[in-house]
C-alpha positions as CSV (number, residue, x, y, z in Angstrom):
1,M,-10.5,19.7,3.9
2,D,-13.6,18.9,5.7
3,S,-16.3,21.1,6.6
4,S,-14.2,22.6,9.4
5,G,-11.3,23.0,7.5
6,A,-9.1,20.2,8.8
7,P,-7.4,17.9,6.6
8,T,-8.9,14.7,5.3
9,V,-7.3,11.3,4.4
10,S,-8.4,9.2,1.8
11,G,-7.6,5.5,0.8
12,C,-6.6,5.9,-3.0
13,G,-5.8,2.5,-4.9
14,S,-6.4,0.5,-7.6
15,R,-8.1,-3.0,-8.1
16,R,-5.9,-5.0,-10.1
17,S,-6.8,-6.1,-14.0
18,T,-8.4,-9.6,-14.2
19,T,-5.5,-10.7,-16.5
20,K,-2.7,-10.4,-13.8
21,P,-1.3,-14.0,-13.2
22,T,-1.2,-13.0,-9.1
23,S,-4.2,-11.8,-7.6
24,P,-6.2,-10.7,-10.3
25,G,-9.1,-8.6,-9.6
26,K,-7.9,-7.8,-6.0
27,L,-7.4,-4.1,-4.2
28,D,-3.8,-3.0,-4.6
29,Q,-2.2,0.2,-3.7
30,L,-2.0,3.0,-5.9
31,V,1.4,2.3,-6.8
32,A,3.7,-0.7,-6.1
33,G,6.1,-3.2,-7.8
34,G,9.0,-5.3,-7.6
35,Q,12.6,-3.8,-6.8
36,P,15.0,-4.5,-9.2
37,A,18.7,-4.8,-8.3
38,N,20.1,-1.8,-10.2
39,I,18.0,1.0,-9.3
40,G,17.5,2.5,-5.6
41,L,14.2,2.5,-3.9
42,K,13.0,6.1,-4.2
43,R,14.0,6.1,-7.9
44,N,12.1,3.0,-8.7
45,M,9.1,4.1,-6.7
46,I,9.2,7.5,-8.6
47,K,9.6,5.4,-11.9
48,E,6.6,3.1,-10.8
49,C,4.5,6.2,-10.1
50,A,4.6,7.3,-13.8
51,E,4.0,3.6,-15.2
52,E,1.0,2.3,-12.9
53,A,-0.4,5.8,-12.3
54,G,0.4,8.4,-14.5
55,I,2.0,10.6,-11.6
56,P,3.8,13.2,-13.1
57,R,7.7,13.3,-12.2
58,P,7.4,16.7,-10.2
59,L,4.9,15.1,-7.8
60,A,6.3,11.7,-7.7
61,E,9.2,13.3,-6.6
62,R,7.7,14.3,-3.6
63,V,6.7,10.4,-2.3
64,E,8.4,10.1,1.5
65,A,9.7,6.7,2.6
66,V,7.9,6.0,5.8
67,G,9.3,2.4,6.7
68,A,8.8,-1.5,5.9
69,V,6.6,-4.3,6.6
70,T,8.0,-7.6,6.9
71,Y,6.1,-10.8,6.4
72,A,6.8,-14.7,5.7
73,L,4.7,-16.9,3.2
74,G,4.8,-20.7,3.2
75,T,4.9,-21.4,-1.0
76,A,5.2,-25.1,-2.4
77,A,8.8,-23.9,-3.0
78,G,9.1,-23.5,0.8
79,F,9.2,-20.6,3.1
80,R,9.5,-17.2,1.4
81,P,10.2,-14.0,3.7
82,D,9.9,-10.8,2.3
83,V,9.9,-6.9,3.0
84,L,7.5,-4.2,1.9
85,F,9.0,-0.7,1.6
86,A,6.1,1.7,2.2
87,F,5.9,5.4,0.7
88,D,3.8,8.2,1.3
89,L,2.5,10.5,-1.0
90,E,0.1,13.5,-0.5
91,L,-1.9,14.1,-3.9
92,P,-3.7,16.9,-4.8
93,A,-7.6,17.0,-4.6
94,D,-7.8,17.4,-8.4
95,F,-5.2,14.7,-9.2
96,T,-6.9,11.7,-11.6
97,P,-4.8,8.1,-11.7
98,V,-4.4,7.2,-15.1
99,N,-3.9,3.3,-16.0
100,T,-0.8,3.5,-18.0
101,D,0.4,-0.1,-18.0
102,G,-2.7,-2.3,-18.5
103,E,-2.2,-3.4,-15.1
104,V,-5.5,-1.8,-13.5
105,A,-8.8,-2.6,-13.9
106,E,-10.0,0.6,-11.9
107,F,-8.9,3.1,-9.4
108,Y,-10.6,4.4,-6.2
109,L,-10.5,7.1,-3.7
110,W,-12.5,5.9,-0.5
111,P,-12.9,7.4,3.4
112,M,-10.7,5.7,5.6
113,D,-13.6,4.2,7.4
114,R,-14.7,2.2,4.1
115,V,-10.7,1.1,3.7
116,L,-11.1,0.0,6.9
117,D,-14.1,-1.9,6.7
118,V,-12.9,-3.8,3.5
119,L,-9.8,-4.8,5.4
120,R,-11.6,-6.0,8.6
121,D,-14.8,-7.5,6.5
122,T,-13.6,-9.1,3.6
123,E,-10.7,-10.5,1.3
124,Q,-10.7,-8.1,-1.5
125,F,-7.2,-6.8,-1.0
126,K,-4.1,-8.9,-2.0
127,F,-2.6,-10.2,1.1
128,N,0.6,-8.1,1.2
129,C,-1.2,-5.4,0.1
130,A,-3.6,-5.3,2.8
131,L,-0.4,-4.9,5.1
132,I,0.6,-1.8,3.6
133,A,-2.9,-0.4,3.9
134,I,-3.2,-1.5,7.9
135,D,0.5,0.0,8.0
136,F,-0.8,3.3,7.1
137,A,-3.9,3.1,9.1
138,L,-1.5,2.5,12.4
139,R,1.0,5.5,11.0
140,H,-2.0,7.7,10.7
141,G,-4.0,7.1,13.9
142,F,-6.9,5.2,12.2
143,I,-6.2,2.2,14.3
144,P,-5.5,3.9,17.8
145,P,-2.9,3.2,20.1
146,D,-5.9,2.1,22.9
147,D,-7.4,-0.4,20.1
148,P,-7.3,-3.9,21.9
149,D,-5.0,-5.1,18.9
150,Y,-2.8,-2.6,18.2
151,V,0.4,-3.8,19.6
152,E,-0.2,-7.3,18.3
153,I,-0.3,-5.6,14.8
154,A,2.2,-3.3,15.1
155,H,4.5,-6.1,16.2
156,G,3.3,-8.3,13.6
157,L,4.0,-5.8,10.9
158,R,7.6,-5.4,12.0
159,G,8.9,-8.8,11.8
160,G,7.6,-9.9,15.0
161,A,7.9,-13.6,14.3
162,G,12.0,-13.1,14.3
163,F,12.4,-11.9,10.9
164,A,15.8,-10.7,11.3
165,D,17.0,-14.3,11.9
166,W,16.1,-15.5,8.5
């Protein structure tokens, strides 16, 4: 809560371990992970909450699916479309994440202004993690609809380049 009693929103995330083969040392979400074929999206997110940040199951079960972000990436192997499923989880003010799988160098809790500054002015975020952070900022009004780039950003996050045709 701020001094007026209004709820505050902060960006809680992690910095990837420098031993990770992909994007070592880059900023990441607090919890993320690949989607196995034999487990549902929410069940996988609850599992990842425990594995990546030590979030107890009763708290992790409050995670809310809030949408999806689509993008495509050109790689040496060819063109790769991808879908990132987004979840929100409100954490208690006294919660401290715990690195339980060795994939995190550190955790952070930043005011959203700082998150937006880092997104805009640096390349510290792993590229697809930046997309999820931007999606959060749009959904929660940190990038307001009157921002001159709002429509272009929103369209880009939702497969504006014909993702459904791939």
